[in-house]
C-alpha positions in Angstrom: -60.6 -98.1 202.5 -62.4 -94.4 201.8 -64.3 -93.5 198.8 -64.6 -89.9 198.4 -67.1 -88.8 196.1 -68.4 -85.5 195.8 -72.2 -84.9 194.8 -71.0 -83.4 191.2 -69.0 -86.8 190.4 -72.2 -88.8 191.4 -73.9 -86.8 188.7 -71.4 -87.3 186.2 -71.7 -91.2 186.7 -74.9 -91.0 186.4 -75.3 -89.0 183.2 -72.2 -91.2 181.6 -74.3 -94.4 182.9 -77.3 -93.1 181.6 -76.2 -91.7 178.3 -72.9 -93.9 177.2 -72.5 -96.8 179.6 -69.8 -97.2 182.1 -67.1 -94.7 180.4 -67.1 -91.2 182.1 -65.9 -88.8 179.2 -63.9 -85.6 179.1 -67.4 -84.2 177.1 -69.7 -85.4 179.6 -67.5 -84.4 182.7 -67.2 -80.7 181.0 -70.8 -80.4 180.6 -71.8 -81.7 183.9 -69.1 -79.0 185.1 -70.9 -76.3 182.9 -74.7 -77.0 184.3 -73.4 -76.8 188.0 -71.3 -73.6 187.6 -74.7 -71.8 187.7 -73.2 -68.1 187.5 -70.8 -69.2 184.7 -67.6 -68.1 186.1 -65.8 -71.0 185.2 -65.8 -72.1 188.9 -68.3 -74.6 191.1 -68.8 -73.2 194.7 -70.6 -75.0 197.6 -73.3 -72.8 197.4 -73.6 -73.6 193.7 -73.5 -77.4 194.5 -75.9 -77.1 197.4 -78.5 -75.1 194.8 -78.2 -77.9 192.3 -78.8 -81.0 194.4 -81.7 -79.0 196.3 -83.2 -78.5 192.4 -82.5 -82.3 191.8 -84.3 -83.3 195.2 -87.1 -81.0 194.7 -86.5 -78.6 197.8 -84.6 -77.8 200.7 -81.9 -80.1 201.6 -81.6 -82.1 204.6 -78.7 -81.2 207.3 -77.0 -84.6 206.5 -76.9 -84.2 203.0 -75.6 -80.7 203.4 -72.8 -81.7 205.6 -71.7 -84.6 203.1 -71.8 -81.7 200.3 -69.7 -79.9 202.4 -67.1 -82.8 203.4 -67.3 -83.9 199.9 -66.8 -80.5 198.2 -63.6 -80.1 200.8 -61.8 -82.9 199.7 -62.1 -82.2 196.0 -61.1 -78.6 196.4 -57.7 -79.0 196.7 -56.1 -75.3 196.3 -58.6 -74.6 199.1 -60.0 -71.4 197.7 -63.5 -72.2 198.2 -64.0 -73.0 194.3 -64.0 -76.1 192.3 -62.3 -76.1 189.0 -63.0 -78.2 186.3 -59.2 -79.8 186.8 -59.8 -80.9 190.5 -63.3 -82.3 189.7 -61.3 -84.4 187.0 -58.4 -85.5 189.4 -61.0 -86.6 192.0 -63.2 -88.5 189.4 -59.6 -90.3 188.5 -58.6 -90.7 192.4 -62.2 -92.5 192.7 -61.8 -94.4 189.5 -58.3 -95.2 191.0 -59.9 -96.5 194.8 -62.6 -98.4 192.8 -60.6 -100.5 190.8 -58.5 -101.0 193.9 -61.4 -102.3 195.6 -62.3 -105.0 193.7 
């Protein structure tokens, strides 16, 4: 069973675990989404996501990381418009939680 997780979702999980334990709240999701939305237009593009991940990693992203980000971005971008909405991210998180619970 494939567990699809975007870098954005991974960031949400890390924040939730560090701040509030295992629960990922809507407030945390929205906070992280806004921090990834670098131009503050209400969407997260693959370029914004790559830039955010690169900043976390301290520089240029390796090609394999870029590929993972792009693949997972496409999986989360359900309407295929090249932008992630908060709703798409929340749906992906719900899907990941369902897959994780089925794997247990």
